[in-house]
Structure formats: structure tokens, C-alpha cells
C-alpha angles and dihedrals in degrees: 000000000000130000134201092220114090117227114256092216097088091049092051091048091050092050091050090051089053090051091049090050092051092046091052091047092051091049092049091048090052090051089048089051087054092056090052091049088052089056090045090055090055092050099043099030088213091158086068099041095043093221121108099141119123106174094176094053091046091051091050091050093049093047091052090048093052093046092048098044122109139141138052101322111093116245088231090066095045093048093049093048093051094043090053091047091051095043094046095049088047087053090050089054094049120356115236141162131225114233114202132197105224097179087116094045135300100239100068092044093048090048091051093047095048094044094050102031106022128217101295093070110076116248117212122184127213133186097238147014089251091058091049091051092051092048091053092044092054096041129084104238107341129143129226129205131192137164118272092208097061119149125249089260089076090067128215096318091164091071088071088067096055103091116088098248097039123106116281135207109260104168147014118218141244091039094183104056124199139141115287095012107182090227098028100145105122110238138171120225120213133190137161110290114293112221101201110001106066118120114217107198088121122023123200127212136190105222123191115201124195086189127016124209127200091231091067091081091057092045091055092047089052088059092047090254140113145203101252098186141348139195133183119230140163091284097052127265124345116202132188106219129193122195135163113277090242091069109094118221091243091054092049092048091050093049092052095049092043087056089063101259124134105229118199100175140006117185129170112236104176147308141233144191121278111260118256114223127202130180 
């Protein structure tokens, strides 16, 4: 008995063959990427220097990915895959660990670390931001992450980044911001100082005020900046300030003092890429 309706089985088999072909091609491309990284290691000798981080290049790659993306596959999945590829190949160049401050809870920090760095990179938890900073300072090429929205009880942790050879902030995650991000907890990433790879869209300062003035908030806003966090101590008020990289330190200093504040110290403690927002 014949029928005019073709069987769907051959079409399904053909589609599955196409998927298998694409999967194999992606795998072979990843292996090819690995051979290039192997050559890169020989050229850069990053396994000896312990520094393979390029925050500016990573930000550029992720921005291009978000702008290019379309179709059925969620951006969350694509971003996570590429972050893990980048982080893992960085680890292959120069092994490192991610130290996390879990004083505000382990789950959001672990989610952030796994989303952005994957499972190959070791994850080590610590009870405070200060402990994370010390772990990174004493390590060879490790990273540290801690929440930006910490309470005042955490103290002025940013002051521990002020000295020249201390760790510095190199990134703010998540870089691609959107509603309901699966690892949306805002975190700073620190490493030992990067000599030639830092991206300076946003520059961060540790400011020590002998006397604060309410007009400082407006002065910072006028520069396109903000006071990210603050903590009182025996010396006055310590404030973590973020401003656009185009704002020179002298201009920032002048704006703060003109606003009526008494500024005792202003030290750069890092920088990061401007966040990329998608709907």
C-alpha cells in the first residue's frame, strides 16, 4: 500500500547528521585553538611570568559576541561557553586559582566563579575581602573576586590595594549586563598589577577624607563618577571612587576639594572595562 506523504524519518536523520557535523567542527576548532595557544605560550612565555590575563581583549571579545548574537540559543549560554573557553585557555597558558570572598554567602560567589571561569580553574573560598587580597598578593598569578555591594561591616578593604606592588582591580563582572543574568552578582576581580594589559574605561581610587561634604556626591556625578562604597575609620572616612578613565587625577582631586571636602589621600587602585548592557 503506497502513500503520498513522505516519511519524516530521513529528514530527521539528515538533521541529526548536520548537528553531528557541526559538533565535530566545533570540537576540531577548539583543538586547533589549543595548538595556537601552545605556540602563544612559546612566544610569550606566560607559564614563566605567571600573567596571561588581558582584560581589555576579553571585554572586546565579549562585546563582539553580544552584538553578533541572534537566534534560538540564549545569550546566557553563549556568554558562559565563551567565558569558560577564554578562562580555561588562560589557565593552560599559566595556571591560576580564583579566590572568593564568601562573607556575603558562598552560593552567589560560586555561581559567578563557575559562570565566568568554569570548573577547570580551582575555586578557593575565604571569609573576607581582606583574606582574598592577601591570598592574591602571596600567590603567583591568581585572581580574587568579591562583591561590590558589601556592607560597611566589611571595612575599607580597598585600602589594602593602595600600595604600588599590591593587587589591583582589573575587571568588573558581569561584563555583559542584562535582566535576570544567571550570575548577576556584581563583583570586582583583582590580580597582581598588570603592566601592559589593563583597560582604563573606568578608573578606581581609594580616597581618604579627613572631612566629608555632602556636595562631593554631586561633584563626582558631574565627572560621570560615583562613590561605590565607604567606611569610617580612625583616620576619617575612606571612600572607593569610580570615575571615567578620561578624568585626570588632578581634575578629580580639584573637584573633591572644591566641593568642600578635606582630602588626605587619593590613590589609584585599579581599572576595568565599561559594562556592556543588552536588553
